[in-house]
N, C-alpha and C positions, 0 to 999 in steps of 0.2 A: 107560381109568384107572379104578381102583376108588376111588369116592369115600370109602368108609368107611376104606380104608387110607390115603388121603391126609390124612383128619381125623385118624387116630391118629398118624400120622407128624408132622403140624403141631403136635399137642398135645405130644408129647415134645420137639420141636425148640425150641419156644417156651418150655416150662418150664425148659429148661437154659440158654438164651441169651436171656433177656428184653431185656437192654440191648444185646447186639451179636448179632443174628440171623445165622446162617450164610448164609442165602439173603436176596436182596434183597426189600424188603417188597412190591414189585410181584408177585414169585412167591408170597410167603405170602398176599397178598390174593386172588390167582387161585386158590389152594387153597381159602381161605374160600368164594369164590363157588361151587367145586365142591361144597361141602357144604351148598347152599341147599335140598336136599331133607331134610336131616337137622336138623330144628329142635332137637332135644335137645342136639346137639353145639354148634350155633350158640349156644344159651343158656349151655351151659358156658363156651364162649370169652368171651362177653360178660360173664359173672359172675366169672371167674377170671383174667382177664388184661386189664390196663387198656390195653395197646397193640393187643389185637384188639377191644377193646369197640367202637369206632366202626364198623368194617367189619361186624362181626358184626351189630350192631343194623341197619345199613343193609340187609343182605340179609334178616334177619328181617322187617322192616317195608315192604319194598318190595312183596311179594306176600302178603297176609294171607287165609288160609282159617280162617275161624272155624267151629267145629262145634257149640257149644253157647251158650245164652244167658249161662251163667256166663263163658264165654271172651270173649263180647262185652262184657260189663260190665268185665272186666279190661283188655281193650284200650282201651275208651273212657277208663277212669280213667288208663291209661298215657298216651295222647295228650293228654288234659287237663292231666296234671301236668308233661309234658315237651313243650312246644310245638314243639321243634327237631324232633320226630318226624313232625310231621303232613305237611310237604311231602314226606317220603320215600314216603309209602304212594301206590302207583299202581294196585294192584289189590286188591279187597276183596270177599271172598265171606262171607256169613253167613246164618243162619237168620233168616226174618223171621216174628214171630209176636207180635201184640198190643202193637205199640209204634211209635212214630213213628220213621223212620230219619234224618230231616233234622237233628236236632241233631248227630248223628255226622258225616254226610256234609258239613255245611256248614262244619265245621273242617279239612277234608283238601283242600287246594287243588290237590294234584298228582294227584288221582285220574283214572285213564284208564278203568278198567273195574270195574264194580260188578256182583254177582251177588246177587239176592234169591233164596234157595234155600229149598224145602221139599221133603220127601219125600211129605207128604200135603197136601192142600188146606187152605189157611187162609182164613179169611174176612177180607177187607179192606174196611174202611169208612172214611168220612171222618175218624173219630177217630184213626184210625192214620197218618193224613197231615197231622196237626196240626204246627204249629211256632210259636214266639213270634212270628215275623214272618209276616203273612198270606200264605198260599202263592199266592192269586190275583195273578197278575204276578210272584210270587217265583220265583227260580231259584237252584238249588244245584248245586254241583260243575260249575261251566261248563266245566271241563277235561275233563269225561268225554266219551269218544267211543264207548264200547261199554257196553250195558246188557242184562243178562239177567235176566228175571223168570220164576221157575219155581214152580209149585204153588200158585196163588193163585185165590180165588173172589171177585170184586169185587161188592160190594153194589149198585153202580149203574154205567152207563156213564160218568158224570161222575166216579165215583171213580177208574176206570181213566185216564181222560183227565188228571185231576189230577195222577196219578203221573208220566205222560209229560211233561206240561208243565213240571214242575221240572227237566227235563233237556233244554235247548234245543238243545245242540250234538252230540247223539249221532248217530253215523254208522252204527252197527251195533246192530241190536236183535233180540234172540232172545226169544221168548215160548214157553214150554213148559208144558203142562197148565194152561192158563187158562181160566176161565169167567166168564160175567157172569150175574146173576140174570135169569132169563127174563122176569120182570115188570118189570124196570127200564126206565122211559121214557128216551127220548132228549130231554134239555132242550134246548129251542131256544137256539142260539148256543154250545153248549159244544163245537163243533168249531172254535173259533178256534185250537187247537194244531195246528201244522204241523211235520213234521220232514222234514229234508233227509237221508233215509236213502241209504246206499249199498248196505247189505244188510238184509233182513228175513226172520227165519227163524221159521216157525211149526211148532212141533213137538209131537207127540202132543196136538194140540188138536182136540177134537170139537165145540167150540162155535163154530158159523159166525158167531155175533155178533161174537166176538173178531176173526176174520179180517176181516170186513166193516168193522168200526171201524177197524182199523189201516190198511186200504186207503184209507178216506176221509180219515184224518189224513194219510196219505202221498201222496195223489193231487196230480199236477202238480208235486210236489216231489222227486221221485226222480231222482237223477242217475246211476244205474246200474240195470240190471235187477234186479228183485227175486229173492231166493233163496227160493222158496216151494214148499210141497208141490203136486203136480200136481192134486190135487183142488180147490185154491182158485184155479187159474188160470182166467182168463176165456178 
């Protein structure tokens, strides 16, 4: 079925029969679901038709893929101003650059998957993991089950561990193009973080310190075999 054709048909149908739709609402909502990849059409539905507004917003905010810092600011402002949208968000991908993600993540209770995404390496230090609540012992997005961290250079091993410690319930972890400062010391006691992972994916990572640290964090806690590149298997 052609999604664009469905969207156009639905638009003309609703505009002519707002009060008494020809099709059952279950069918109309199914067609809206088929438009999930067409954000412009969903926004048009949400803005122009009060009856389609709730379902369109639900589809728009279930899986959010943010491409720029400006989009991230607008998204944060939207969920701040409209608290009823916060539990809807289940998947969030955004570029991570020079800010703490925790004020946003802490207000999205339904998050299941988060991707910190960068095309080029971004330096991550402790200031970018700050939060009004002390992160030591603090945990965010406890509903989160899948975490992807891509394109980051961590100032210290502790910084990397500090990030992972904030998400205690993740089951699937993907790390791609990560590195840790070669001169960063391993502070005694900072391996208290333990993850009960089902899968661990290490992709395009030339820094063996990252793989070694991840194995140490996950040791004795793995419930299924690791999905890791052959070069890192013992």
